[in-house]
RODO-2510 file (C-alpha; in nm, 4 decimals, decimal comma):
residues 451
     n   res          X          Y          Z
     1     m    -2,7170     1,6910    -1,9896
     2     k    -2,9718     1,8580    -1,7645
     3     s    -2,8539     2,0742    -1,4774
     4     h    -2,8771     2,4270    -1,3493
     5     d    -2,5665     2,5042    -1,5561
     6     q    -2,6647     2,3502    -1,8860
     7     s    -2,9643     2,3191    -2,1115
     8     a    -3,1155     1,9851    -2,2011
     9     a    -2,8967     1,7474    -2,3941
    10     p    -2,9174     1,8033    -2,7698
    11     t    -3,1302     1,5814    -2,9859
    12     a    -2,8794     1,5641    -3,2700
    13     p    -2,8835     1,2100    -3,4126
    14     h    -2,6284     0,9663    -3,2868
    15     a    -2,5873     0,5932    -3,2897
    16     a    -2,6526     0,3564    -3,0075
    17     p    -2,3445     0,2730    -2,8057
    18     l    -2,1318    -0,0177    -2,9202
    19     s    -2,3124    -0,2558    -2,6915
    20     t    -2,6044    -0,2317    -2,4544
    21     s    -2,4494    -0,4974    -2,2323
    22     l    -2,1326    -0,3111    -2,1387
    23     s    -2,0201    -0,3408    -1,7806
    24     a    -2,0301    -0,0151    -1,5876
    25     a    -1,7146     0,1953    -1,6012
    26     p    -1,6609     0,4032    -1,2877
    27     p    -1,6116     0,7723    -1,3677
    28     g    -1,2631     0,9151    -1,3704
    29     d    -0,9315     0,7979    -1,5056
    30     a    -0,8452     0,5171    -1,2679
    31     l    -1,0853     0,2385    -1,3681
    32     l    -1,1821     0,1515    -1,7223
    33     a    -1,4369    -0,0874    -1,8671
    34     a    -1,3454    -0,4245    -2,0146
    35     p    -1,5269    -0,5574    -2,3234
    36     p    -1,8169    -0,7927    -2,2435
    37     l    -1,9625    -1,0556    -2,4708
    38     e    -2,1639    -0,9144    -2,7570
    39     s    -2,5390    -0,9152    -2,6980
    40     p    -2,7949    -0,9763    -2,9768
    41     l    -2,8892    -0,6081    -2,9621
    42     a    -2,5257    -0,5097    -2,9980
    43     a    -2,4904    -0,7458    -3,2930
    44     a    -2,7865    -0,5773    -3,4593
    45     s    -2,6282    -0,2390    -3,3930
    46     r    -2,3079    -0,3651    -3,5505
    47     r    -2,4945    -0,4812    -3,8623
    48     r    -2,6574    -0,1378    -3,8929
    49     f    -2,3129     0,0173    -3,8593
    50     l    -2,1775    -0,1998    -4,1403
    51     r    -2,4689    -0,1147    -4,3698
    52     r    -2,4383     0,2583    -4,3090
    53     a    -2,0606     0,2919    -4,2986
    54     g    -2,0336     0,3597    -4,6685
    55     a    -2,2695     0,6561    -4,6343
    56     l    -2,0665     0,8234    -4,3641
    57     g    -1,8784     1,1381    -4,4506
    58     v    -1,5652     0,9593    -4,3340
    59     g    -1,5821     0,7314    -4,6365
    60     a    -1,6098     0,3631    -4,7118
    61     s    -1,3019     0,2651    -4,5144
    62     l    -1,5293     0,1784    -4,2228
    63     a    -1,7324    -0,0685    -4,4252
    64     g    -1,6963    -0,4252    -4,3113
    65     r    -1,5196    -0,3320    -3,9877
    66     a    -1,7102    -0,2563    -3,6688
    67     l    -1,5481    -0,1592    -3,3422
    68     d    -1,7050    -0,4416    -3,1472
    69     v    -1,5593    -0,7131    -3,3713
    70     i    -1,2039    -0,5819    -3,3634
    71     a    -1,1384    -0,7469    -3,0281
    72     a    -1,2058    -1,0877    -3,1819
    73     a    -0,9215    -1,0591    -3,4346
    74     a    -0,7086    -1,3730    -3,4368
    75     a    -0,3576    -1,3743    -3,2933
    76     p    -0,3044    -1,0019    -3,2359
    77     q     0,0492    -0,8726    -3,2229
    78     t     0,1777    -0,7476    -2,8908
    79     v     0,4294    -0,4920    -2,7720
    80     t     0,5826    -0,4490    -2,4288
    81     l     0,6026    -0,0947    -2,2987
    82     p     0,9047    -0,0174    -2,0776
    83     f     0,7368    -0,0348    -1,7375
    84     a     0,5789    -0,3008    -1,5160
    85     n     0,2754    -0,4792    -1,6669
    86     g     0,3488    -0,3099    -1,9974
    87     e     0,2385    -0,5810    -2,2405
    88     r    -0,0228    -0,4500    -2,4837
    89     e    -0,1961    -0,5666    -2,8000
    90     l    -0,1535    -0,3911    -3,1336
    91     v    -0,5006    -0,3603    -3,2848
    92     a    -0,6179    -0,2021    -3,6114
    93     y    -0,9478    -0,0200    -3,5553
    94     p    -1,1519     0,1404    -3,8372
    95     q    -0,9498     0,4100    -4,0158
    96     k    -0,6475     0,3216    -3,8020
    97     r    -0,3271     0,1271    -3,8526
    98     p    -0,2347    -0,1118    -3,5680
    99     l    -0,2135     0,0965    -3,2512
   100     i    -0,1339     0,0059    -2,8915
   101     r    -0,4603    -0,0774    -2,7171
   102     l    -0,5018     0,0101    -2,3518
   103     t    -0,8753    -0,0616    -2,3306
   104     a    -1,1466    -0,1775    -2,5701
   105     r    -1,4542    -0,0169    -2,4118
   106     p    -1,4162     0,2705    -2,4509
   107     p    -1,1363     0,2428    -2,7070
   108     q    -0,8106     0,3902    -2,5836
   109     l    -0,5289     0,3594    -2,8343
   110     e    -0,1706     0,4803    -2,8087
   111     t     0,0526     0,5713    -3,1024
   112     p     0,3652     0,3531    -3,1358
   113     f     0,6506     0,5887    -3,0579
   114     e     0,8441     0,5175    -3,3775
   115     v     0,5733     0,7072    -3,5682
   116     f     0,7118     1,0341    -3,4291
   117     n     1,0384     0,9803    -3,6158
   118     d     0,8586     0,9799    -3,9511
   119     g     0,7809     1,3526    -3,9608
   120     l     0,6366     1,6404    -3,7634
   121     i     0,2775     1,5717    -3,8697
   122     t     0,1208     1,2612    -3,7173
   123     p    -0,0836     1,0715    -3,9795
   124     n    -0,4552     1,0428    -3,9097
   125     d    -0,4439     0,6645    -3,9092
   126     a    -0,1681     0,6700    -3,6449
   127     f    -0,3249     0,9325    -3,4186
   128     f    -0,4003     0,8243    -3,0627
   129     v    -0,7573     0,7736    -2,9366
   130     r    -0,8946     0,8572    -2,5911
   131     y    -1,2557     0,8315    -2,4750
   132     h    -1,4010     0,8575    -2,1245
   133     l    -1,7468     0,7082    -2,1750
   134     a    -1,8322     0,3691    -2,3231
   135     g    -2,1324     0,4878    -2,5235
   136     i    -1,9457     0,6301    -2,8199
   137     p    -2,1069     0,7109    -3,1554
   138     t    -2,0326     0,4797    -3,4466
   139     d    -2,2773     0,6127    -3,7063
   140     i    -2,3170     0,9866    -3,7643
   141     d    -2,4926     1,1407    -4,0631
   142     p    -2,2990     1,4651    -4,1230
   143     a    -2,5956     1,6171    -4,3063
   144     k    -2,8096     1,5862    -3,9932
   145     h    -2,5465     1,6777    -3,7354
   146     r    -2,6158     2,0004    -3,5461
   147     i    -2,4187     2,2134    -3,3004
   148     r    -2,6427     2,3952    -3,0559
   149     v    -2,5280     2,7210    -2,8982
   150     g    -2,7307     2,8406    -2,6029
   151     g    -2,7343     2,9596    -2,2452
   152     s    -2,6477     3,3219    -2,1723
   153     v    -2,6616     3,4421    -2,5323
   154     a    -2,8850     3,6858    -2,7172
   155     r    -2,9428     3,4588    -3,0170
   156     p    -2,9373     3,0802    -2,9645
   157     l    -2,7989     2,9001    -3,2686
   158     e    -2,8352     2,5603    -3,4283
   159     i    -2,5524     2,5128    -3,6769
   160     s    -2,5294     2,2448    -3,9437
   161     l    -2,1952     2,1246    -4,0716
   162     d    -2,2626     2,2910    -4,4059
   163     s    -2,3479     2,6206    -4,2360
   164     l    -2,0385     2,6015    -4,0175
   165     k    -1,8219     2,5777    -4,3274
   166     k    -2,0021     2,8459    -4,5306
   167     d    -2,1597     3,1034    -4,2998
   168     y    -1,8902     3,1881    -4,0452
   169     g    -1,6130     3,3288    -4,2589
   170     a    -1,3114     3,1675    -4,4160
   171     p    -1,1855     2,8575    -4,2346
   172     v    -0,8530     2,8834    -4,0538
   173     e    -0,5748     2,6284    -4,0197
   174     l    -0,3401     2,5673    -3,7292
   175     v    -0,0775     2,3014    -3,6651
   176     a    -0,1080     2,2012    -3,3009
   177     v    -0,0162     1,9166    -3,0695
   178     h    -0,2999     1,7205    -2,9133
   179     q    -0,1811     1,5422    -2,5973
   180     c    -0,3623     1,3335    -2,3379
   181     s    -0,3299     1,4612    -1,9814
   182     g    -0,2038     1,1186    -1,8754
   183     n     0,0593     1,0846    -2,1463
   184     s     0,3632     0,9016    -1,9992
   185     r     0,1765     0,8108    -1,6781
   186     g     0,3191     0,4592    -1,6844
   187     f     0,6643     0,5968    -1,6016
   188     f     0,5640     0,7614    -1,2723
   189     e     0,7450     0,6363    -0,9628
   190     p     0,5824     0,5532    -0,7340
   191     r     0,3107     0,4325    -0,9675
   192     v    -0,0244     0,6112    -0,9788
   193     g    -0,3736     0,5009    -1,0732
   194     g    -0,5213     0,5500    -1,4183
   195     g    -0,4380     0,4273    -1,7663
   196     q    -0,0758     0,3168    -1,7797
   197     i     0,0369     0,4954    -2,0944
   198     a     0,3856     0,5344    -2,2402
   199     n     0,4836     0,8384    -2,4500
   200     g     0,2448     0,7844    -2,7410
   201     a    -0,0761     0,9544    -2,6237
   202     m     0,0050     1,2616    -2,8300
   203     g     0,0079     1,3717    -3,1903
   204     n     0,0604     1,6777    -3,4086
   205     a    -0,1898     1,7666    -3,6795
   206     r    -0,2976     2,0451    -3,9113
   207     w    -0,6460     2,1368    -3,7904
   208     r    -0,8939     2,3241    -4,0089
   209     g    -1,2104     2,4850    -3,8840
   210     i    -1,3869     2,7962    -3,7603
   211     p    -1,2705     3,0006    -3,4594
   212     l    -1,5099     2,9591    -3,1688
   213     k    -1,4958     3,3362    -3,1216
   214     r    -1,6903     3,3946    -3,4444
   215     i    -1,9706     3,1657    -3,3350
   216     l    -1,9974     3,3188    -2,9892
   217     e    -1,9984     3,6674    -3,1403
   218     r    -2,2798     3,5641    -3,3745
   219     a    -2,4764     3,4284    -3,0773
   220     g    -2,4150     3,7426    -2,8719
   221     v    -2,2604     3,6555    -2,5374
   222     s    -2,4471     3,8163    -2,2487
   223     p    -2,2678     4,0532    -2,0089
   224     g    -2,1546     3,8703    -1,6997
   225     a    -2,0813     3,5415    -1,8787
   226     k    -1,8021     3,3533    -1,7026
   227     q    -1,7530     3,0239    -1,8821
   228     v    -1,8550     2,8197    -2,1843
   229     t    -1,9304     2,4475    -2,1566
   230     f    -1,8920     2,1855    -2,4285
   231     e    -2,0443     1,8411    -2,4753
   232     g    -2,0207     1,5768    -2,7458
   233     l    -2,2153     1,2682    -2,8485
   234     d    -2,0366     1,0149    -2,6291
   235     r    -2,2604     0,9028    -2,3448
   236     p    -2,2373     0,7022    -2,0219
   237     i    -2,3989     0,3597    -2,0246
   238     v    -2,5290     0,3815    -1,6681
   239     p    -2,7131     0,6828    -1,5222
   240     a    -2,4744     0,7214    -1,2288
   241     t    -2,1821     0,8074    -1,4559
   242     p    -2,1492     1,1829    -1,5164
   243     e    -2,1832     1,3019    -1,8737
   244     f    -1,8590     1,4332    -2,0189
   245     v    -1,8828     1,8132    -2,0116
   246     k    -1,5834     2,0480    -2,0120
   247     a    -1,5579     2,4233    -1,9612
   248     l    -1,3363     2,7135    -2,0644
   249     d    -1,3276     3,0623    -1,9185
   250     i    -1,5089     3,3073    -2,1444
   251     e    -1,1864     3,4999    -2,2170
   252     h    -1,0188     3,1800    -2,3317
   253     a    -1,3155     3,0764    -2,5437
   254     m    -1,3059     3,4192    -2,7129
   255     d    -0,9289     3,4339    -2,7732
   256     g    -0,9616     3,3556    -3,1449
   257     e    -0,7449     3,0434    -3,1271
   258     v    -0,9929     2,7907    -2,9869
   259     m    -1,1452     2,6247    -3,2914
   260     i    -1,4338     2,4049    -3,3959
   261     a    -1,2434     2,1788    -3,6331
   262     f    -1,3944     1,9749    -3,9146
   263     a    -1,0732     1,8631    -4,0870
   264     m    -0,7460     1,7088    -3,9799
   265     n    -0,4433     1,6940    -4,2075
   266     g    -0,6560     1,7862    -4,5072
   267     q    -0,9218     1,5186    -4,4502
   268     d    -1,2444     1,4773    -4,2565
   269     l    -1,1810     1,3937    -3,8938
   270     p    -1,1570     1,0183    -3,8371
   271     m    -1,4593     0,8849    -3,6507
   272     l    -1,2468     0,7927    -3,3489
   273     n    -1,0937     1,1415    -3,3408
   274     g    -1,4228     1,3286    -3,3249
   275     f    -1,6021     1,3218    -3,6629
   276     p    -1,7669     1,5384    -3,7832
   277     v    -1,6507     1,8281    -3,5597
   278     r    -1,4448     1,8602    -3,2451
   279     l    -1,3125     2,1335    -3,0224
   280     v    -0,9447     2,2210    -3,0677
   281     v    -0,7884     2,4027    -2,7719
   282     p    -0,4277     2,4795    -2,8729
   283     g    -0,1669     2,4285    -2,6025
   284     y    -0,4121     2,2697    -2,3593
   285     y    -0,4354     1,9058    -2,2628
   286     g    -0,6723     1,6845    -2,4563
   287     t    -0,9399     1,6645    -2,1879
   288     y    -1,0718     1,9954    -2,3275
   289     w    -1,0732     1,8802    -2,6909
   290     v    -1,4339     1,7581    -2,6918
   291     k    -1,5136     1,5150    -2,9754
   292     h    -1,8367     1,4871    -3,1793
   293     l    -1,9298     1,8345    -3,0548
   294     v    -2,3047     1,9039    -3,0281
   295     d    -2,3600     2,1448    -2,7395
   296     i    -2,2010     2,4817    -2,6561
   297     n    -2,3501     2,6552    -2,3548
   298     v    -2,2570     2,9983    -2,2158
   299     i    -2,2986     3,0211    -1,8378
   300     d    -2,2723     3,2986    -1,5795
   301     k    -2,0876     3,0971    -1,3146
   302     v    -1,7945     2,8593    -1,2832
   303     f    -1,9064     2,5173    -1,4047
   304     d    -1,9094     2,2605    -1,1246
   305     g    -1,9592     1,9383    -1,3204
   306     f    -1,7591     1,6278    -1,2302
   307     w    -1,5058     1,6485    -1,5142
   308     m    -1,4029     1,9983    -1,4049
   309     a    -1,4611     2,0073    -1,0293
   310     s    -1,3399     1,6561    -0,9406
   311     a    -1,1501     1,5027    -1,2328
   312     y    -0,8451     1,6360    -1,4170
   313     r    -0,7169     1,8340    -1,1208
   314     i    -0,3538     1,9143    -1,0412
   315     p    -0,1851     2,0495    -0,7270
   316     d    -0,2398     2,4234    -0,7035
   317     n     0,1132     2,5369    -0,6212
   318     d     0,4165     2,6680    -0,8063
   319     c     0,5391     2,3274    -0,9273
   320     n     0,1980     2,1590    -0,9647
   321     c     0,3509     1,8750    -0,7669
   322     v     0,3619     1,7116    -0,4250
   323     a     0,6004     1,4724    -0,2535
   324     p     0,5567     1,1170    -0,3851
   325     g     0,2628     0,9570    -0,2093
   326     a     0,1313     1,2818    -0,0622
   327     a    -0,2077     1,4381    -0,1274
   328     p    -0,2296     1,7999    -0,2446
   329     q    -0,3879     2,0486    -0,0056
   330     k    -0,5453     2,2424    -0,2901
   331     t    -0,6076     2,1617    -0,6562
   332     k    -0,7075     2,3354    -0,9780
   333     p    -0,8111     2,2187    -1,3262
   334     i    -0,5287     2,1041    -1,5505
   335     g    -0,4397     2,3586    -1,8184
   336     r    -0,1499     2,4113    -2,0580
   337     f     0,1139     2,1600    -2,1590
   338     t     0,4461     2,1498    -1,9840
   339     v     0,7563     2,1881    -2,2025
   340     r     0,8749     1,8515    -2,3381
   341     s     1,1322     1,6985    -2,5705
   342     f     1,2124     1,3502    -2,6955
   343     v     1,4771     1,1591    -2,8873
   344     t     1,2938     0,9909    -3,1761
   345     s     1,5785     0,8635    -3,3940
   346     h     1,7166     0,6066    -3,1487
   347     t     1,5756     0,3572    -2,9010
   348     d     1,7119     0,1953    -2,5870
   349     g     1,9712    -0,0673    -2,6684
   350     q     2,0216     0,0432    -3,0282
   351     r     2,3731    -0,0105    -3,1602
   352     v     2,5826     0,2639    -3,3181
   353     a     2,9324     0,2594    -3,4651
   354     a     3,2166     0,3627    -3,2340
   355     g     3,4432     0,6287    -3,3826
   356     k     3,1829     0,7522    -3,6328
   357     a     2,9542     1,0537    -3,6095
   358     v     2,6001     0,9695    -3,4998
   359     r     2,3187     1,2026    -3,6017
   360     v     2,0404     1,2247    -3,3450
   361     r     1,7056     1,3934    -3,3897
   362     g     1,3806     1,4370    -3,2064
   363     i     1,0917     1,6673    -3,1254
   364     a     1,0135     1,9383    -2,8704
   365     f     0,6961     2,1309    -2,7855
   366     d     0,5193     2,3226    -2,5120
   367     g     0,1862     2,4885    -2,4373
   368     g     0,2192     2,7783    -2,6792
   369     e     0,5157     2,9928    -2,5827
   370     g     0,7180     2,8177    -2,8511
   371     i     1,0538     2,6423    -2,8224
   372     r     1,3522     2,8749    -2,7747
   373     d     1,6292     2,6143    -2,7680
   374     v     1,7043     2,2469    -2,7185
   375     q     2,0156     2,1039    -2,5566
   376     f     2,1527     1,7556    -2,6172
   377     s     2,3862     1,5404    -2,4089
   378     s     2,5560     1,2136    -2,5019
   379     d     2,7174     1,1569    -2,1618
   380     g     2,4176     1,1359    -1,9330
   381     g     2,3910     1,5098    -1,8724
   382     q     2,7488     1,5844    -1,7708
   383     t     2,7937     1,8123    -2,0708
   384     w     2,5426     1,9684    -2,3075
   385     q     2,5494     2,1048    -2,6614
   386     v     2,2958     2,3279    -2,8331
   387     a     2,0912     2,1360    -3,0886
   388     q     1,9856     2,2768    -3,4232
   389     l     1,6167     2,3617    -3,4481
   390     g     1,4081     2,2907    -3,7551
   391     e     1,1135     2,4777    -3,9016
   392     e     0,8480     2,6111    -3,6649
   393     l     0,5132     2,5148    -3,8162
   394     s     0,3421     2,7055    -3,5345
   395     k     0,4126     2,7839    -3,1717
   396     y     0,1802     2,4947    -3,0828
   397     s     0,3481     2,2379    -3,3076
   398     f     0,6140     1,9746    -3,2623
   399     r     0,9490     2,1280    -3,3544
   400     e     1,2295     1,9116    -3,4870
   401     w     1,5782     1,9288    -3,3378
   402     t     1,9004     1,7618    -3,4543
   403     a     2,2424     1,7074    -3,3001
   404     s     2,5397     1,4782    -3,3501
   405     f     2,8085     1,3127    -3,1417
   406     t     3,0941     1,0720    -3,2013
   407     p     3,1303     0,7847    -2,9544
   408     a     3,5070     0,7726    -2,9023
   409     q     3,5130     0,4139    -2,7816
   410     p     3,2832     0,1147    -2,7430
   411     g     3,0362     0,1215    -2,4565
   412     e     2,7052     0,2646    -2,3429
   413     y     2,6117     0,6260    -2,4110
   414     a     2,3191     0,7914    -2,2306
   415     l     2,1482     1,0366    -2,4656
   416     k     1,9497     1,3133    -2,2983
   417     v     1,7580     1,6088    -2,4363
   418     r     1,6017     1,9098    -2,2661
   419     a     1,4025     2,1977    -2,4108
   420     t     1,3521     2,5571    -2,3003
   421     n     1,0559     2,7624    -2,4170
   422     r     1,0464     3,1326    -2,4976
   423     a     0,9270     3,2115    -2,1467
   424     g     1,2539     3,0674    -2,0159
   425     v     1,1005     2,7514    -1,8677
   426     t     1,3299     2,4473    -1,8953
   427     q     1,2396     2,0845    -1,8437
   428     p     1,3386     1,9500    -1,5011
   429     l     1,6066     1,6817    -1,4964
   430     q     1,3693     1,4614    -1,2954
   431     s     0,9939     1,4419    -1,3397
   432     l     0,7845     1,5915    -1,0631
   433     w     0,5117     1,3822    -0,8995
   434     n     0,1378     1,4282    -0,8596
   435     p    -0,1234     1,1673    -0,7630
   436     a    -0,3062     1,1726    -1,0983
   437     g     0,0027     1,1129    -1,3126
   438     y    -0,0332     1,4307    -1,5167
   439     l     0,2171     1,6861    -1,6548
   440     r     0,5137     1,4483    -1,6804
   441     n     0,8022     1,6276    -1,8512
   442     g     1,1305     1,5220    -1,6946
   443     v     1,4357     1,4868    -1,9177
   444     e     1,4185     1,1607    -2,1132
   445     t     1,7136     0,9218    -2,1477
   446     v     1,7878     0,6832    -2,4349
   447     r     2,0841     0,4469    -2,3941
   448     v     2,2692     0,3340    -2,7052
   449     l     2,5599     0,0905    -2,7378
   450     a     2,8664     0,1816    -2,9426
   451     a     3,0608    -0,1087    -3,0896
***
């Protein structure tokens, strides 16, 4: 990207986009591209992808499966999410089990919610996928990949993957939730624009990499630096679409927790989750977690690019909310997660035995304060009991909770759960509204039937 805030786009090798005949996707979250017919040039690109897949650092699992042929799979399974127009296809992309597909170009895939009942760590092949630009890389040679560090620094750097792993100290590991800003947007009432997602645009993984602080210290950040910008290999397919560049305040970038990650749950990052390196910003929404990272730029002003100044904004007030249908008077960039909790062991309409104890479990998390307690109700919130908390893998991780109740007689029971973090912030009983459909964290309800 070329601007007064950022140096020229890096020349690190990357593949052509999936197709050169993609229809234009307007910038922002509201409108997303649909897959066009495959052009001859795209078909050639696909054949190159198939030939090279076995040489990728991500392994041979990509061989024989290109992104632009997935959409042609015969008789895909479907699921219906619990809101209007919620029917979606289940599609298995490279390195992924069947996931809920919102869009094909760029691929946006949601994790089926039942995955979160299988354990605190979300498997790589079940992890959600979110891109903003249709020109995503499909063929990256890890030996040639470079991360450029420039701008207001004393010593510009060009870092190979091998150097990142060997020359910047011992790698660190952190278990942290990665969550899309629009997670649960489909449940907003009144409805809002953007991808209509249920509760599966999140996941919890063990990330391994190098703290960004070490790299910036090696480069020598100039006095007066205000922010650091980040850009990956994904590209727009039409010039009018802004390149995807995000920014962090310099203090945040230097906090020692922001990481350039090269591994996820003990394996190389999946291609669709940012291979070979991505930014990990613990406790912050996924818009900052730049994939296929190639450019780090230190700047001496607040970055005013589209994806910071116009997109991913929330009301700038105490509740980060407005009255339904209203427009905020002032906005600010989205930041840390809200506190959330879910029932994972039961689903709406599930039957349980009347007169017998029912064990319920789920997950809770927040933006890094850590979960202090979780309360559970089996009577729609009339009474609450304190749930038992499981192991804390980190303050940024999912945390398991368990509780039990005995339905005294047949009928419907409304299960609710609410979490409080260590700062004393508790989930609201009702979700607050904002026009972008971000930050949803109202108390969830699961209705079971005792018989």
